[in-house]
C-alpha positions in Angstrom: 0.0 0.0 0.0 1.1 3.6 -0.6 1.6 6.0 2.2 -1.6 7.9 1.2 -3.6 4.7 1.1 -2.4 3.8 4.6 -3.1 7.3 5.9 -6.7 7.1 4.4 -7.2 3.7 6.1 -6.1 5.3 9.5 -8.5 8.2 9.0 -11.3 5.8 8.2 -10.6 3.8 11.3 -10.7 6.9 13.5 -13.9 8.1 12.0 -15.6 5.0 13.4 -15.3 6.4 17.0 -17.8 8.8 18.4 -15.7 10.5 21.0 -12.1 11.1 21.9 -12.1 8.7 24.9 -12.7 5.9 22.4 -10.0 7.2 20.1 -7.5 7.4 23.0 -8.3 3.8 23.9 -7.7 2.9 20.3 -4.4 4.7 20.2 -3.3 2.8 23.3 -4.3 -0.5 21.7 -2.3 0.4 18.7 0.7 1.0 20.9 0.3 -2.4 22.6 0.5 -4.0 19.1 3.6 -2.1 18.1 6.4 -4.6 17.3 9.1 -3.9 19.9 12.3 -2.3 19.1 15.4 -4.4 19.7 16.9 -3.5 23.1 20.2 -2.7 21.4 18.6 0.3 19.6 17.3 1.8 22.9 20.2 4.3 22.8 20.5 8.0 23.3 21.1 8.4 19.5 17.6 6.9 18.9 15.7 9.0 21.5 13.4 11.6 19.9 14.2 14.9 21.5 11.2 17.2 22.2 9.0 14.4 23.6 7.6 14.6 27.1 8.3 10.8 27.5 11.1 8.7 26.2 10.6 7.6 22.6 13.1 5.5 20.7 13.0 5.3 16.9 15.2 3.1 14.9 15.3 2.8 11.1 17.1 0.5 8.7 17.0 0.1 5.0 16.0 -3.2 3.5 16.3 -3.1 -0.2 14.7 0.2 -1.3 12.4 0.4 1.7 12.9 1.9 5.2 11.7 -0.2 8.2 11.0 1.7 11.4 10.8 0.2 14.9 10.1 2.1 18.0 9.2 2.0 21.7 8.1 4.5 24.4 7.9 4.4 28.1 4.4 6.0 27.9 1.4 4.1 26.6 -0.3 7.0 24.7 3.0 8.0 23.1 3.7 4.4 22.1 0.3 4.5 20.3 1.1 7.7 18.5 4.5 6.4 17.2 2.7 3.2 16.2 0.3 5.2 14.0 3.3 7.0 12.3 5.2 3.7 11.8 2.1 2.2 10.2 1.9 5.1 7.8 5.6 5.4 6.9 7.4 2.1 7.6 8.2 -0.2 4.7 8.2 2.7 2.2 10.8 4.2 0.0 12.8 7.1 1.4 11.7 9.4 -1.4 8.0 8.6 -0.8 8.4 9.4 2.9 10.0 12.7 2.1 7.3 13.6 -0.4 4.4 12.5 1.9 2.3 15.0 3.8 1.0 14.4 7.3 -2.5 15.9 6.8 -4.0 12.7 8.1 -2.9 13.7 11.6 -5.1 16.8 11.3 -7.9 14.8 9.7 -8.2 12.5 12.7 -7.8 15.5 15.0 -4.9 14.1 16.9 -2.8 17.2 17.4 -5.7 19.3 18.7 -6.5 16.6 21.3 -3.0 16.3 22.7 -1.4 18.4 25.4 1.0 21.0 24.0 4.0 19.0 25.1 2.6 15.8 23.5 1.7 17.8 20.3 5.4 19.0 20.2 6.5 15.4 20.7 4.3 14.4 17.7 6.0 17.0 15.5 9.4 15.8 16.7 8.5 12.2 15.8 7.5 13.2 12.3 10.7 15.2 11.9 12.8 12.2 13.0 11.1 9.9 10.6 11.7 12.4 7.8 15.4 12.9 8.9 15.9 9.1 8.6 14.3 9.1 5.2 16.5 12.1 4.1 19.7 10.3 5.4 18.8 7.0 3.5 17.7 8.9 0.4 21.0 10.7 0.2 22.9 7.4 0.3 21.1 6.2 -2.8 
């Protein structure tokens, strides 16, 4: 699936919930299903700065695709990074760089987060794009 198709799927899933308590629960469930990052990648280099809680993000290139893994010490944050990984992992670096993140606004995520968590979300997106930029420049 393309990044846009994955983002549309996420928007559709969030539209099924009537209120934000249900959406928060869904985000937490997504975090519980996040494939765990290998312990060796839980390093200072992989911590996303700007997040209220600790979030580790690792990326590696497999063929022409970037595979992301992550973890967080906070359940809601873990769910947020799970959403981003679902949208951007297993995609080409150039596609990640070209992709917009409008789906975040469409599901209303940023406006329903505390200011520090919203800043963390922006930092997560920047880190994903930085990895894509680094891998794209190698090709």
